[in-house]
C-alpha positions as CSV (number, residue, x, y, z in Angstrom):
1,X,-11.8,1.8,26.6
2,X,-12.6,5.3,27.6
3,X,-13.8,7.4,24.7
4,X,-13.0,11.1,24.0
5,X,-15.6,13.7,24.7
6,X,-17.3,14.8,21.4
7,X,-15.8,18.3,21.6
8,X,-12.4,16.8,21.4
9,X,-13.0,14.6,18.3
10,X,-12.0,17.2,15.7
11,X,-8.5,15.7,15.3
12,X,-6.8,12.3,15.5
13,X,-4.6,12.5,18.6
14,X,-1.7,10.3,17.4
15,X,0.2,10.0,14.1
16,X,0.0,7.3,11.5
17,X,3.0,5.5,9.9
18,X,3.5,5.2,6.2
19,X,3.2,1.8,4.5
20,X,3.8,3.0,0.9
21,X,2.9,5.6,-1.6
22,X,0.1,6.0,-4.2
23,X,0.8,6.3,-7.9
24,X,0.8,10.1,-7.4
25,X,3.2,9.9,-4.5
26,X,0.7,10.5,-1.7
27,X,1.7,8.6,1.5
28,X,-0.4,5.6,2.3
29,X,-1.1,5.8,6.0
30,X,-1.9,3.3,8.7
31,X,-2.7,3.8,12.3
32,X,-1.2,0.8,14.0
33,X,-2.4,-0.9,17.2
34,X,-0.7,-0.5,20.5
35,X,-0.3,-4.3,20.7
36,X,-0.5,-7.2,18.3
37,X,-2.8,-6.8,15.3
38,X,-5.9,-8.9,15.4
39,X,-8.0,-6.9,13.0
40,X,-7.3,-4.5,10.1
41,X,-10.1,-2.2,8.8
42,X,-9.5,-0.3,5.6
43,X,-11.7,2.2,3.8
44,X,-11.6,4.3,0.6
45,X,-10.3,1.7,-1.8
46,X,-13.0,3.0,-4.2
47,X,-12.6,6.8,-4.4
48,X,-16.3,7.2,-5.1
49,X,-17.1,5.8,-1.7
50,X,-15.8,8.6,0.5
51,X,-18.4,7.9,3.2
52,X,-16.3,4.9,4.2
53,X,-13.3,7.1,5.0
54,X,-15.5,9.6,6.8
55,X,-17.2,7.0,9.0
56,X,-13.9,5.2,9.9
57,X,-12.2,8.5,10.7
58,X,-15.1,9.5,13.0
59,X,-14.7,6.2,14.8
60,X,-11.0,6.5,15.2
61,X,-11.3,10.0,16.5
62,X,-13.6,8.8,19.3
63,X,-10.8,6.7,20.8
64,X,-8.7,8.2,23.6
65,X,-5.7,6.0,22.8
66,X,-4.5,3.8,19.9
67,X,-6.7,0.8,19.5
68,X,-5.1,-2.2,21.2
69,X,-5.5,-4.8,18.5
70,X,-6.8,-3.0,15.4
71,X,-5.0,-1.4,12.5
72,X,-6.7,1.3,10.5
73,X,-6.3,2.5,6.9
74,X,-8.5,5.5,6.2
75,X,-7.7,5.8,2.5
76,X,-6.4,2.8,0.6
77,X,-6.9,4.9,-2.6
78,X,-6.0,8.5,-1.8
79,X,-5.6,9.5,-5.4
80,X,-9.1,8.3,-6.2
81,X,-10.6,10.0,-3.1
82,X,-8.9,13.4,-4.1
83,X,-10.2,13.0,-7.7
84,X,-13.6,11.7,-6.8
85,X,-13.0,8.7,-9.0
86,X,-13.6,5.0,-8.3
87,X,-10.2,4.0,-9.6
88,X,-6.8,5.3,-8.8
89,X,-4.8,7.9,-10.8
90,X,-4.1,5.4,-13.5
91,X,-7.8,4.5,-14.0
92,X,-7.5,1.2,-12.3
93,X,-10.2,-0.3,-10.1
94,X,-7.9,-1.4,-7.2
95,X,-10.6,-3.9,-6.0
96,X,-10.1,-5.8,-9.3
97,X,-6.3,-5.6,-9.2
98,X,-5.4,-8.1,-6.5
99,X,-3.4,-11.2,-7.6
100,X,-6.3,-13.7,-7.0
101,X,-6.7,-16.8,-9.1
102,X,-9.7,-15.3,-10.9
103,X,-8.0,-12.0,-11.9
104,X,-9.0,-11.0,-15.5
105,X,-7.5,-8.6,-17.9
106,X,-10.8,-7.6,-19.4
107,X,-12.0,-4.1,-18.6
108,X,-14.3,-3.8,-15.6
109,X,-17.5,-1.8,-15.5
110,X,-19.5,-0.1,-12.7
111,X,-22.6,1.9,-12.2
112,X,-22.8,5.7,-11.6
113,X,-25.8,5.1,-9.3
114,X,-27.6,2.1,-8.1
115,X,-30.3,2.7,-10.8
116,X,-27.8,3.0,-13.7
117,X,-26.5,0.3,-16.0
118,X,-22.9,-0.9,-15.5
119,X,-21.5,1.1,-18.3
120,X,-18.6,3.1,-16.7
121,X,-15.3,1.4,-17.8
122,X,-12.2,1.0,-15.7
123,X,-9.1,-1.1,-16.0
124,X,-8.2,-4.1,-13.7
125,X,-4.5,-3.1,-14.2
126,X,-1.9,-4.2,-16.6
127,X,-1.3,-7.4,-14.5
128,X,-2.4,-8.8,-11.2
129,X,-1.0,-6.5,-8.4
130,X,0.3,-4.0,-10.9
131,X,-0.7,-1.0,-8.8
132,X,1.4,0.6,-6.1
133,X,-1.6,0.8,-3.8
134,X,-2.4,-2.9,-4.2
135,X,1.2,-4.0,-3.6
136,X,1.5,-1.8,-0.5
137,X,-1.7,-3.1,1.1
138,X,-0.6,-6.7,0.5
139,X,2.8,-6.0,2.0
140,X,1.1,-4.4,5.0
141,X,-1.1,-7.4,5.6
142,X,1.9,-9.7,5.3
143,X,3.6,-7.6,7.9
144,X,0.7,-7.2,10.4
145,X,-0.6,-10.8,10.0
146,X,-4.2,-9.9,11.1
147,X,-6.7,-12.6,12.0
148,X,-9.3,-10.8,10.0
149,X,-9.8,-7.8,7.6
150,X,-12.8,-5.6,7.2
151,X,-13.1,-3.8,3.9
152,X,-15.5,-0.9,4.0
153,X,-17.6,-0.2,0.9
154,X,-20.9,1.4,0.0
155,X,-23.8,1.5,-0.8
156,X,-25.0,-2.1,-1.2
157,X,-26.3,-2.4,2.5
158,X,-25.0,-5.9,3.3
159,X,-22.3,-7.9,5.1
160,X,-20.5,-10.0,2.6
161,X,-18.5,-13.1,3.6
162,X,-18.3,-16.2,1.5
163,X,-17.6,-18.3,4.7
164,X,-20.2,-16.5,6.9
165,X,-17.7,-16.5,9.7
166,X,-18.1,-15.2,13.3
167,X,-17.0,-11.6,12.5
168,X,-19.5,-11.4,9.6
169,X,-22.3,-12.9,11.7
170,X,-21.6,-10.4,14.5
171,X,-21.6,-7.5,12.1
172,X,-24.9,-8.6,10.6
173,X,-26.5,-9.0,14.0
174,X,-25.1,-5.7,15.3
175,X,-26.1,-3.6,12.2
176,X,-29.2,-5.4,11.0
177,X,-27.7,-5.7,7.5
178,X,-28.2,-9.0,5.7
179,X,-25.4,-11.5,5.7
180,X,-24.6,-12.6,2.1
181,X,-22.0,-14.8,0.5
182,X,-21.5,-12.5,-2.5
183,X,-22.7,-9.1,-3.7
184,X,-24.6,-10.5,-6.7
185,X,-22.2,-10.0,-9.5
186,X,-18.6,-11.2,-10.4
187,X,-15.7,-9.5,-8.7
188,X,-12.6,-11.0,-10.3
189,X,-9.3,-9.9,-8.7
190,X,-11.1,-8.5,-5.6
191,X,-9.4,-8.0,-2.3
192,X,-11.8,-10.5,-0.7
193,X,-11.0,-13.3,-3.2
194,X,-7.2,-12.7,-2.7
195,X,-7.6,-12.7,1.1
196,X,-9.6,-15.9,1.1
197,X,-7.0,-17.6,-1.0
198,X,-4.4,-16.6,1.5
199,X,-6.3,-17.8,4.6
200,X,-7.4,-14.4,5.7
201,X,-10.9,-13.9,7.0
202,X,-12.1,-11.0,4.9
203,X,-15.5,-9.4,5.5
204,X,-16.9,-6.7,3.2
205,X,-19.0,-4.2,5.2
206,X,-21.2,-2.4,2.7
207,X,-22.8,0.7,4.2
208,X,-26.4,1.5,3.0
209,X,-27.1,4.5,0.8
210,X,-27.4,7.0,3.7
211,X,-26.5,10.5,4.8
212,X,-23.4,11.2,6.8
213,X,-25.7,11.9,9.8
214,X,-27.3,8.5,9.5
215,X,-23.8,6.8,9.2
216,X,-22.8,8.6,12.4
217,X,-25.9,7.4,14.3
218,X,-26.0,3.8,13.0
219,X,-22.6,2.7,11.8
220,X,-19.9,4.7,13.5
221,X,-20.8,3.2,16.9
222,X,-20.3,-0.3,15.4
223,X,-16.8,0.8,14.1
224,X,-15.9,2.2,17.5
225,X,-16.7,-1.2,19.1
226,X,-14.5,-2.9,16.6
227,X,-11.6,-0.5,16.9
228,X,-11.8,-0.5,20.7
229,X,-11.7,-4.3,20.9
230,X,-15.1,-4.5,22.4
231,X,-16.8,-6.5,19.7
232,X,-17.5,-10.1,20.8
233,X,-17.0,-11.8,17.4
234,X,-14.9,-14.8,18.5
């Protein structure tokens, strides 16, 4: 696919569609592929990881036309991104709210930085799939029926796939990030667990702790390859 010149990449040249609304009523947007959906890439499900939205947007803006087989969600948690909070506007960690078999009602904790203890408390939701953003993403996946989904996160610097499938292996080889089967701590009710239970190949692409310039140099090109359908992962 021909890429846009850098001077033209200040905007996204085509419009998204809406697949739902956040708790606060913000449209949940998806850029759909021009053909059948083979891959879905979503970012910003944790509002404290805005670099995922930034990098995915930069990759999308390089394309001269809609990706042929890839759908893109830049902000799965727009309320959290606007507020700068990990959870959504109701204080729910959306990546612990999916109706997986291991969903738990206990509060979930996370770290303020990689060096801090896990002492910041959020809710997993009042029930599995209780949040509007969770339900909307599930409905979108049921509609699109992608072969695989990449969930962008930061800053654990790894490629996480319990099955170590071909897409995860390609990403690990292409980025130099280690391929792992888990992130080293329990994640009940996660998107990855839910996807695996529904036969979806889910890969968690964890950016390293890096500046935006470094992400543009090292990881945006990888995302461009994925979006443009040029990644040889199957």
